[in-house]
Phi, psi and omega in degrees: 000128179286158183303322183293340181268353182276129179299149180301326181297324179286324177298317178295322180297317178299317180298317179296316180294319179300315179297321179296319178296313181297318178296320179295318179296318179296318180296318179297319179296320179296320179295320177299313179299316182299314180295318181294316180295324176299310180301311184291322177297318181293314178296318178302320178296315182297313179297317181298313183298327181272317185284324182285336181265014175061029174283337177246151176274184179294148179085004182295317182295322177298319181293317179300312181298316181296316181292323177299317180297324182283319185276341176232075183305137180087356179294129180245154175088013181232036171289173182301312181295324180294318179294321176297323177297322178297319178297317179294320178303314178295313186293329180283331185253353186297331180284348183246354182234135173239160181250147177246017182238132178291340183302315184286343179280341180271166175308141183290174173297343172278102182270109181253108179247138188212134172266337171208173190294340184256002183239085185244125179255127178258109185275322188202148173222104184226107180295337182296335182272357180270148177293152179274129185302320184301329184247337185257340175251124185238138179286137183299139181299136179092343180259319182233154172247180184299319181298317180293321177301318177299314180295320180303318182279346186276340182256155187283167176300322178300317177299316181299317181293319176304315182293317181296321181290328188259357183227163180236314186281145179300315182300322180293318179295317178300319180302310182289326176298313181296314182293318181297322178288313184297317185260004176053049177292137169281174187295331181287319176296315178301317180299319179292319179297318178296320180297324180276358173058054182303320184304317183272359178247016178289141171272151176287348180290123177300133181202170177235030188298317181300322183284326193254336180273132188293331181254127180297326180297320179291321179299317180295320178297317181295318179299319182286333188283321188261136179267169180272344181210142181233142177260110177264073186284357179266359179288139180292104183297325181296321179295320179293320181290340180289350181241166174296133185305323183277358183231035179298131182283131178302331182298325179296314179295317181300312181295325178296320179293318180300316182289342180232040189298328178295316178297319181297316180296321178299321179286322185288328178139169183284163174067018175267138175238132181281125180266314179168168175247157186047048183293123189277128172238142178225131179213123178054039177082358178262135180255133177231154181225119178276131182304305181221135178235129179236166170234134179247122184290323181296316180274345183054052180204161173282146179233113180265131180242122177253128182263132180232139190282338186230221183280150180302139174231139180305330181299335180298324182292321178297319178296314181294322179298322179294323176298314183295324179296317179293318178303315183291328181278319190253338188244318184299139177274161186299328183273001183262156178278165179304142181293150180245143179241141178233126171269125179245106185232173184283324182219151176199138171271103188302320180297319179293316180299315180302325181290310187281333186288338183291344180278352182263146184255010172254142183291116184216157175216162181232124178235163177247163177228151174232156176253174179300333180297332183282346179278132177308140185306322183296333177271327183299325184292329185265353180277127174288154177284175188296327178293318178297318178298318181296319179296318179297317180294322180295318179298319178298000000 
C-alpha cells in the first residue's frame, strides 16, 4: 500500500508507536548507563579507599585486573587503565555526590581479601547487589538540579572519562555533560568538540547554533564569530534624539548601516559581503523583506539581520525563522550551508532569549546594539572615531 493510500489514523498510530519505541529505547539506555555508572563509581570508591591509603602495595590494580580476566573469562571493560579510570571517576565526583544508602558504604559485592598486596582473591562480582545510582546516589543540593542529574545518567562512562580527562573546572564539565546528553553526541563527536574547546569559545550571544547547524565545525565557527553586543557609533545621534528613545525607527538604524556598510562589516567580522537591504522574498503570494542580508565566506552561508527598535520579543524569532526557511528553499545554493539569522535589538535579557530560542529549528542568535550616545560622555570624549583608529592601526 502506497503512503497516499494509508488513512491518517494509521499514520498517526505509526507515529505514536514509533515514539513509544524510541522513548523505551532511551529509557533502557539510561538504565544501562545508571547501572554501569553505579558499578564503576562503587568500584572506584573501593579501589580508591584501599590504594590511596597504602593498604595495598604497588601493582595491586594490575593483579586485580589480571585475576578478574582469569576468573571471569570474556569480561570486558576491566583492564588496568579502565579500573584506574573508575578510581578517577569516583575521586573527581565524590565531593559533589553523596549516598543515602548504607549498602555502598559497606564492602562491595567484589570481595577482595588479601594477606599481602600480591595475593588477592576475588570471590564474587554481582552488580545486582549494588545500589542503583538513579535512586541511591544523589547530587548535592545547590550543586546539581534534576535536569543535570538526568543528563549525568544519560551519557556513558566513556563519555564521562573523555570529559574528565580534557577538562578541569566543574562548570566546564557540567557544560559538556549537558550538551553531550542533549545532542546525543557519540564519543568521537564529543572528542572533537572537546578538542575544539567549545566551552571557552562560546559567544555571550544567545543562540541555538549547536542544535540547528548540521556540522559541528560550522556551529563552532558561528558561535565564535558573533558577539553579544555591537557599538554602532556611526549612527546619527541627532536623528535618534529627534524621536522618542523607546520608539526609535528601525529605518534610521538601517539607513545608517547602509551608508556606513564598510564600517559595519569591519565591526561585524571578517569575510562578510553585503547582499542588500530590504531584500525581497515572495512565497505563495506573500511578500517579505529582510532588513539586511549578508553572505559569509567563512561560514559559506547567507546571514539575515533583522533590526528591532526596542526590547527583544519572542515573536521576532518566529518572523526570522520564516525568512530563513524561504531563503534556504528559494535563494540558497546547493553548495551553501543553511542560512543564519541574527536579531539586532536595543535590549535583551540573555537568559530569557537563551531559553526561548532553543525551541526553534532554524539557526538564529540575538545581539544588542548601542550607539555612541550610550557611551558615558566622559568616555566618549576620549574615544577616537573609527577612522582615527584605522589610521593608527595602518601607521603601526
